[in-house]
C-alpha positions as CSV (number, residue, x, y, z in Angstrom):
1,X,2.1,61.7,54.1
2,X,-0.8,59.6,55.3
3,X,-3.2,61.6,53.1
4,X,-1.1,61.1,50.0
5,X,-0.8,57.4,50.6
6,X,-4.5,57.1,51.2
7,X,-5.2,59.1,48.0
8,X,-2.8,56.9,46.0
9,X,-4.5,53.7,47.3
10,X,-7.9,55.1,46.4
11,X,-6.8,56.1,42.9
12,X,-5.2,52.6,42.3
13,X,-8.3,50.8,43.6
14,X,-10.5,53.0,41.3
15,X,-8.3,52.2,38.3
16,X,-8.3,48.5,39.0
17,X,-12.2,48.4,39.3
18,X,-12.5,50.4,36.0
19,X,-10.1,48.0,34.2
20,X,-12.0,44.9,35.5
21,X,-15.4,46.4,34.4
22,X,-14.0,47.0,30.9
23,X,-13.0,43.3,30.7
24,X,-16.4,42.0,31.9
25,X,-18.8,39.7,30.1
26,X,-20.3,40.5,26.7
27,X,-23.3,42.8,26.5
28,X,-26.7,41.4,25.4
29,X,-26.4,42.6,21.8
30,X,-23.0,40.8,21.4
31,X,-24.4,37.6,23.0
32,X,-27.3,37.5,20.5
33,X,-24.9,37.9,17.5
34,X,-22.7,35.0,18.7
35,X,-25.8,32.7,19.2
36,X,-26.9,33.4,15.6
37,X,-24.0,31.4,14.3
38,X,-24.7,28.3,16.3
39,X,-26.8,25.5,14.7
40,X,-30.4,25.5,15.5
41,X,-31.6,22.8,18.0
42,X,-34.4,21.9,15.6
43,X,-32.0,20.5,13.0
44,X,-31.6,16.8,13.5
45,X,-28.1,15.4,14.0
46,X,-27.0,12.7,11.5
47,X,-27.3,9.2,12.7
48,X,-25.6,6.0,11.6
49,X,-28.6,5.0,9.6
50,X,-28.6,8.3,7.6
51,X,-25.1,7.6,6.2
52,X,-24.9,6.5,2.6
53,X,-22.2,3.9,1.8
54,X,-21.5,2.7,-1.7
55,X,-21.8,-1.1,-2.1
56,X,-18.3,-1.3,-3.5
57,X,-16.9,0.3,-0.3
58,X,-15.7,-2.5,2.0
59,X,-15.0,0.0,4.8
60,X,-11.3,-0.9,5.0
61,X,-8.9,2.0,5.5
62,X,-5.9,0.3,3.8
63,X,-5.6,-1.3,0.4
64,X,-2.8,-3.4,-1.2
65,X,-1.2,-2.4,-4.5
66,X,1.1,-4.7,-6.3
67,X,3.8,-3.1,-8.5
68,X,5.2,-5.1,-11.3
69,X,8.5,-3.6,-12.4
70,X,9.5,-6.6,-14.6
71,X,9.3,-4.6,-17.8
72,X,12.0,-2.2,-16.5
73,X,14.8,-4.7,-16.3
74,X,15.3,-6.9,-19.3
75,X,18.0,-9.6,-19.0
76,X,20.7,-8.3,-16.5
77,X,19.7,-4.7,-16.7
78,X,19.2,-2.7,-13.5
79,X,17.2,0.4,-12.5
80,X,16.3,2.4,-9.4
81,X,12.6,2.9,-8.7
82,X,10.9,5.6,-6.7
83,X,7.2,5.5,-6.0
84,X,5.8,8.7,-4.6
85,X,2.4,10.1,-3.5
86,X,1.5,12.6,-6.2
87,X,1.1,16.2,-5.1
88,X,-1.1,18.1,-7.5
89,X,1.3,21.1,-7.2
90,X,4.2,19.0,-8.5
91,X,4.9,19.9,-12.1
92,X,8.4,18.6,-12.5
93,X,9.3,15.2,-11.1
94,X,13.0,16.1,-11.3
95,X,12.5,18.7,-8.6
96,X,10.4,16.5,-6.3
97,X,11.4,15.7,-2.7
98,X,12.3,12.0,-2.9
99,X,12.9,11.7,0.8
100,X,9.1,11.2,1.4
101,X,8.5,8.6,-1.3
102,X,6.6,5.4,-0.3
103,X,9.1,3.1,-2.1
104,X,12.7,3.6,-3.0
105,X,14.4,0.5,-4.2
106,X,16.8,-1.0,-6.8
107,X,15.2,-3.1,-9.4
108,X,16.8,-6.2,-11.0
109,X,15.7,-9.7,-12.1
110,X,15.5,-10.8,-8.4
111,X,13.6,-7.8,-7.0
112,X,11.1,-6.7,-9.6
113,X,7.7,-7.1,-7.8
114,X,6.7,-4.9,-4.8
115,X,3.6,-4.7,-2.6
116,X,2.5,-1.5,-1.0
117,X,-0.1,-1.1,1.8
118,X,-1.7,2.3,1.1
119,X,-4.2,4.3,3.1
120,X,-7.5,5.1,1.2
121,X,-6.7,8.8,0.9
122,X,-3.8,8.0,-1.5
123,X,-5.4,7.7,-4.9
124,X,-2.6,8.9,-7.2
125,X,1.0,7.8,-7.4
126,X,3.9,8.5,-9.7
127,X,6.7,6.0,-10.4
128,X,10.1,7.2,-11.6
129,X,12.5,4.6,-12.9
130,X,16.1,5.7,-13.1
131,X,18.2,3.5,-15.3
132,X,21.9,2.6,-14.5
133,X,22.4,2.8,-18.3
134,X,22.9,6.5,-18.6
135,X,21.9,6.5,-22.3
136,X,18.3,5.8,-21.3
137,X,16.0,8.6,-20.1
138,X,14.2,8.1,-16.8
139,X,10.7,6.5,-17.2
140,X,7.9,8.4,-15.5
141,X,4.6,6.6,-15.1
142,X,1.5,7.9,-13.3
143,X,-1.2,5.8,-11.6
144,X,-4.7,6.8,-10.7
145,X,-6.8,4.6,-8.4
146,X,-10.1,5.7,-10.0
147,X,-8.8,4.7,-13.5
148,X,-7.2,1.4,-12.4
149,X,-8.7,-1.9,-13.5
150,X,-7.2,-3.8,-10.6
151,X,-4.7,-3.5,-7.8
152,X,-1.8,-4.5,-10.0
153,X,0.3,-1.7,-11.5
154,X,2.5,-2.9,-14.3
155,X,5.2,-0.3,-15.0
156,X,5.8,0.0,-18.8
């Protein structure tokens, strides 16, 4: 019995050593291949002086956009306005997810101007005005920061 137990211990020890050797560090050839993908130390790292900043960039991360919804509500009329960040995959505004819109508000003669603080990465918006008068179709207006002449968006 002692001999069988000793042989089993030896076989188990041999198996464990074999397994550990198989999981050892990479060979020299594999190490050279992984070093080839790392950047060369001779390439200079960018510095703050090497960055190019347009003179029109004031380095602020947020900008203010004023939305003028006055044209939507002539004398006593009401509407509901949704302003959403445009997703380029969105093809039909009727099937958009309105839960994530930046502004959702009723519009009337007392509340017809809105101000949004937007992060710089948002450069396109869509406004959908739903009218309480069911004979009027919803108004859909798109805004593009690069085409805007100012930071006032008049919805017409």
